[in-house]
C-alpha positions as CSV (number, residue, x, y, z in Angstrom):
1,M,210.2,34.0,79.9
2,E,206.8,35.4,78.7
3,Q,208.2,36.0,75.2
4,L,209.4,32.4,75.0
5,I,206.0,31.0,76.1
6,L,204.1,33.3,73.7
7,G,206.3,32.3,70.7
8,L,206.1,28.6,71.7
9,A,202.3,28.8,71.9
10,V,202.0,30.5,68.5
11,F,204.5,28.2,66.8
12,L,203.2,25.0,68.2
13,G,199.6,26.1,68.1
14,V,199.7,26.7,64.4
15,H,201.5,23.4,63.8
16,A,198.9,21.5,65.9
17,L,195.9,22.6,63.8
18,Q,195.9,19.7,61.4
19,A,196.3,17.1,64.1
20,L,194.3,18.5,67.0
21,A,191.7,20.7,65.3
22,P,191.1,19.4,61.8
23,V,187.5,20.6,61.6
24,Q,188.6,24.2,62.4
25,R,191.5,24.0,60.0
26,E,189.1,22.8,57.2
27,R,186.7,25.6,58.1
28,L,189.5,28.2,57.8
29,I,190.6,26.8,54.4
30,N,187.0,26.7,53.1
31,T,186.3,30.3,54.4
32,Y,189.5,32.0,53.2
33,G,190.9,29.6,50.6
34,P,194.0,27.5,50.6
35,I,196.5,30.2,49.5
36,P,195.5,32.8,52.1
37,Y,195.4,30.0,54.7
38,K,198.9,28.8,53.8
39,A,200.1,32.4,53.8
40,A,198.7,33.1,57.3
41,Y,200.0,29.7,58.5
42,S,203.5,30.6,57.2
43,L,203.5,34.1,58.6
44,L,202.2,32.9,62.0
45,S,204.8,30.1,62.1
46,L,207.6,32.5,61.2
47,F,206.4,35.0,63.8
48,G,206.2,32.3,66.5
49,L,209.7,31.0,65.6
50,I,211.2,34.5,65.8
51,V,209.4,35.3,69.1
52,L,210.3,32.0,70.7
53,S,214.0,32.2,69.5
54,G,214.3,35.7,70.9
55,G,212.6,34.7,74.1
56,Y,214.9,31.7,74.5
57,A,217.9,33.9,73.9
58,I,216.7,36.3,76.6
59,A,215.9,33.6,79.1
60,R,219.4,32.0,78.6
61,Q,221.0,35.2,79.8
62,E,219.5,34.9,83.3
63,P,218.9,31.1,83.6
64,I,217.0,29.5,86.4
65,T,218.6,26.2,87.0
66,I,216.2,23.3,87.8
67,W,218.8,20.6,87.7
68,V,222.4,20.0,86.6
69,P,222.6,17.1,84.2
70,P,225.5,14.7,84.5
71,V,228.1,15.0,81.8
72,G,227.4,11.6,80.5
73,L,223.9,12.7,79.4
74,R,225.6,15.0,76.8
75,H,226.8,11.9,75.1
76,A,223.4,10.3,75.2
77,S,221.9,13.6,73.9
78,S,224.4,13.6,71.0
79,L,223.4,10.0,70.0
80,L,219.7,10.8,70.3
81,T,220.0,13.9,68.1
82,L,221.7,11.8,65.5
83,V,218.7,9.5,65.5
84,A,216.4,12.6,65.4
85,F,218.2,13.9,62.3
86,I,217.8,10.6,60.5
87,L,214.1,10.5,61.4
88,V,213.5,14.0,60.2
89,V,215.3,13.3,56.9
90,A,213.2,10.1,56.5
91,A,210.1,12.3,56.4
92,Y,211.3,13.8,53.1
93,V,213.2,11.1,51.2
94,P,210.7,9.1,49.2
95,R,210.4,5.3,49.5
96,N,212.7,4.8,52.4
97,A,212.1,1.9,54.8
98,I,212.2,4.2,57.9
99,Q,209.2,6.2,56.7
100,R,207.3,3.2,55.6
101,K,207.8,1.4,58.9
102,L,207.2,4.4,61.3
103,K,204.6,6.4,59.2
104,H,205.4,9.6,61.1
105,P,209.2,9.9,61.3
106,M,209.1,13.8,61.5
107,V,207.0,13.8,64.7
108,I,209.0,11.0,66.2
109,G,212.2,12.9,65.3
110,V,210.9,15.9,67.2
111,K,210.1,13.7,70.2
112,V,213.6,12.3,70.2
113,W,215.2,15.7,69.6
114,S,213.3,17.3,72.5
115,L,213.9,14.4,74.9
116,A,217.6,14.6,74.0
117,H,217.7,18.3,74.9
118,L,215.8,17.8,78.1
119,L,218.4,15.2,79.2
120,S,221.3,17.5,78.7
121,N,219.8,20.9,79.7
122,G,218.5,21.7,83.1
123,G,217.3,25.3,82.9
124,L,213.7,26.4,83.3
125,H,213.8,27.9,79.8
126,D,215.0,24.5,78.5
127,L,212.2,22.7,80.2
128,I,209.7,25.2,78.7
129,L,211.1,25.0,75.2
130,F,212.0,21.4,74.8
131,G,209.2,20.2,77.2
132,G,206.7,22.1,75.0
133,F,208.0,20.5,71.9
134,L,207.9,17.1,73.6
135,V,204.3,17.5,74.7
136,W,203.3,18.8,71.2
137,S,205.0,15.9,69.5
138,V,203.3,13.3,71.8
139,L,199.8,14.8,71.2
140,V,200.3,15.1,67.4
141,F,201.7,11.6,67.1
142,R,198.8,10.1,69.0
143,S,196.4,12.0,66.8
144,A,198.2,11.0,63.6
145,R,198.2,7.3,64.6
146,R,194.4,7.4,65.0
147,R,193.8,8.8,61.5
148,P,193.5,6.3,58.7
149,D,196.5,6.0,56.4
150,L,195.2,7.0,53.0
151,Q,198.6,6.9,51.3
152,P,199.2,3.8,49.3
153,A,202.3,1.9,50.6
154,A,205.1,2.8,48.3
155,E,207.7,0.3,47.3
156,R,210.6,0.8,49.6
157,S,214.1,1.2,48.2
158,N,217.2,0.1,50.0
159,A,219.1,2.8,48.1
160,M,216.7,5.5,49.3
161,T,217.0,4.1,52.9
162,I,220.8,4.3,52.7
163,L,220.5,7.8,51.2
164,T,218.2,8.8,54.1
165,V,220.8,7.6,56.7
166,V,223.7,9.2,54.9
167,I,221.9,12.6,54.6
168,G,220.8,12.4,58.2
169,V,224.3,11.6,59.5
170,G,225.8,14.3,57.4
171,A,223.3,16.9,58.5
172,W,223.8,15.9,62.1
173,A,227.6,16.1,61.8
174,W,227.5,19.5,60.3
175,F,225.0,20.8,62.8
176,A,226.8,19.1,65.8
177,F,230.3,20.3,64.9
178,V,229.6,23.7,63.1
179,G,225.9,24.7,62.8
180,H,224.8,24.5,66.4
181,A,227.6,26.9,67.6
182,W,227.0,29.2,64.6
183,I,223.2,29.4,64.8
184,I,222.5,28.7,68.5
185,G,225.8,29.9,70.1
186,V,226.5,26.7,71.9
187,A,229.1,24.1,70.7
188,P,227.6,20.8,71.9
189,M,230.7,18.8,70.8
190,A,233.3,21.0,72.4
191,G,235.2,19.1,74.9
192,T,233.5,15.8,74.3
């Protein structure tokens, strides 16, 4: 469990710098330069992701059950992850109405994703991993909402909004039916 916590702290800590410690982030960029900062950011993120993934895999081998979720919550979780995929895609497709309306769809997508996984998983390792992401996303979203929006409002495009939804649904379908089992080792849609 310690490895999971360490990896989570490193990964989320690095990703919280801009939102929760912008002065320290700017100081690091000014001291070392943008390229070394981005290189260190990337390496620390990768390190954190590898450590937390390994820690989660180890913790899953000897789970400590906190609660047993009802089967129906798996269906709710599947629906929520579909929404999360669309929100994450909305952060990257330009001029879509979802991004224009929500301003921070990536962070909202992480909130929805982590909540979905908390609903359908009742192990201590699940609570640590997905609860950590949920707390991180709440804090980062609150911070982002307080910052002034300096981006000019781009014209929204119905075609780009439809493209966002199509890509999000397609990515969700692949991950739900193939990728999750292949990458994570759990087939969430088996037997549903």
